[in-house]
DOFI-293102 format. One line per 3 residues: their letters; for each residue z negated, x negated, y negated of N, C-alpha, C. Coordinates in steps of 0.001 Angstrom, whole numbers, plus 500000, padded with zeros to 6 digits. Last residue first. Example, Ala and Ser with C-alpha at 12.3 -4.5 7.8 and 13.67 -1.06 7.14 Angstrom:
DOFI-293102
sa) 492920:487150:502250:492860:486330:501060:492130:487100:499970 ~ 492200:486810:505690:492200:487700:504500:492200:486800:503300;
This chain:
DOFI-293102
xxx) 510999:514989:498758:510760:516228:499507:511945:517151:499384 ~ 511242:511486:499155:511706:512701:498478:511476:513907:499375 ~ 508636:509347:499254:509591:510026:500110:509975:511318:499424;
xxx) 506641:508010:498004:507916:508095:497310:509023:508677:498179 ~ 503415:509102:497673:504460:508793:498641:505790:509010:497960 ~ 500566:508097:496016:501882:508708:495846:502827:508193:496922;
xxx) 497384:508666:495150:498173:508083:496235:499495:508843:496245 ~ 495443:507920:492369:496508:508765:492894:497190:508002:494023 ~ 492297:507913:491034:493188:507209:491938:494162:508219:492533;
xxx) 490565:507527:488043:491333:508442:488883:492269:507611:489743 ~ 487279:506193:487450:488737:506126:487405:489358:507121:488368 ~ 486445:509500:486134:487232:508278:486163:486556:507163:486957;
xxx) 487310:511370:489043:487046:510120:488348:486375:510375:487034 ~ 488450:512265:492227:487700:512626:491030:487356:511328:490316 ~ 491743:511310:493330:490282:511230:493389:489676:511768:492104;
xxx) 494333:512801:494974:493848:512452:493635:492334:512428:493730 ~ 496973:512337:497374:495587:512597:496988:495343:512175:495545 ~ 499771:512517:497613:498908:512655:498790:497462:512965:498435;
xxx) 502468:513779:496269:501169:513316:495800:500179:513587:496927 ~ 505734:512948:496885:504568:513630:497441:503295:512986:496912 ~ 508467:513552:494606:507577:512671:495348:506361:513451:495827;
xxx) 510177:514900:492932:510269:515178:494358:509434:514243:495215 ~ 510006:514817:490229:510801:513762:490870:510969:513982:492363 ~ 508299:517003:489769:509643:516998:489190:510555:515988:489890;
xxx) 505981:516151:491141:506656:517400:491502:508096:517406:491006 ~ 505376:513797:489746:505649:513763:491187:506403:515013:491632 ~ 504902:514825:487146:505993:513886:487388:506377:513872:488864;
xxx) 502612:516378:487663:503831:517021:487153:505043:516127:487379 ~ 500739:514396:488489:501191:515436:489426:502470:516130:488969 ~ 500690:512936:485959:501161:512309:487202:501560:513365:488241;
xxx) 499642:514761:483970:500980:514168:483874:501515:513626:485199 ~ 497033:515499:484731:498054:516524:484490:499452:515924:484601 ~ 495691:513195:484997:495509:514184:486066:496450:515371:485902;
xxx) 496162:511868:482632:496940:511476:483811:496823:512498:484938 ~ 494202:512700:480964:495503:513366:480835:496420:513009:482007 ~ 492117:510911:481407:492075:512215:482067:493416:512946:481990;
xxx) 492517:507566:482075:492835:508620:481103:492939:509964:481824 ~ 492339:505676:483956:491065:506176:483426:491280:507301:482426 ~ 494041:505062:487097:493995:505320:485656:492589:505739:485250;
xxx) 495944:503691:489616:494578:503821:489110:494645:503990:487599 ~ 497939:504468:492317:497909:504367:490864:496476:504614:490405 ~ 499285:503244:495132:497996:503701:494598:498027:503419:493100;
xxx) 502113:504199:496938:501599:503514:495758:500241:504113:495420 ~ 503383:503717:500325:502829:504475:499201:502405:503565:498050 ~ 506866:502907:499695:505632:503620:499415:504607:503319:500486;
xxx) 509727:501919:497948:508810:501659:499055:507481:502324:498717 ~ 511800:502212:496106:511015:503378:496494:510211:503149:497762 ~ 511707:499441:493802:512310:500332:494775:511360:501430:495181;
xxx) 510603:498011:491783:510188:497678:493140:510840:498541:494208 ~ 511579:499004:489366:511619:497566:489618:511363:497207:491070 ~ 511145:501783:489536:512491:501256:489279:512606:499784:489643;
xxx) 508347:501854:489923:509244:502405:490946:510648:501832:490773 ~ 507539:500702:487498:507135:500107:488771:508054:500563:489892 ~ 508503:502570:485649:509033:501205:485664:508738:500506:486983;
xxx) 506850:504776:486364:508309:504882:486446:508952:503498:486501 ~ 504323:503663:485787:504650:504109:487138:506158:504196:487322 ~ 504545:503272:483030:504395:502104:483906:504700:502464:485353;
xxx) 504662:505957:482222:505791:505061:481964:505730:503826:482851 ~ 502104:506816:483039:503308:507442:483591:504526:506535:483397 ~ 500415:505188:481463:500361:505126:482925:501612:505727:483587;
xxx) 501347:505952:478735:501584:504630:479317:501434:504559:480835 ~ 501070:508288:477207:501880:508349:478420:502084:507005:479112 ~ 497678:507854:478036:498958:508494:478311:499798:508504:477056;
xxx) 496177:504621:477722:496257:506035:477349:497637:506582:477671 ~ 494562:502394:479895:495787:502744:479175:495788:504242:478909 ~ 492353:501849:481489:492202:501740:480030:493488:501981:479248;
xxx) 494271:501008:484320:492953:501238:483740:492981:500964:482239 ~ 496402:500885:485964:496647:501272:484570:495340:501639:483878 ~ 497528:499189:488626:496299:499404:487873:496636:499660:486405;
xxx) 498999:499923:491489:499363:499801:490077:498129:500174:489277 ~ 499405:498620:494705:498502:499176:493706:499029:498896:492311 ~ 500871:499402:497853:500929:498674:496587:500052:499388:495565;
x) 500000:499148:501173:500000:500000:500000:500000:499100:498762;
């Protein structure tokens, strides 16, 4: 599992970094995304749904940990 640590970044930076991470590293999965911004709990699930990725889990936080499968649904 690859980890993308976006601790202390305010939205939309965690989402933008996730998109760049996927573009630069391909769609190998899963990815653990770590954020501290509560807005991420809205933005990341919405992005996953729109992009067709599977959001496996979201931890209560902060920090919030998202496990994202990049397998298109």
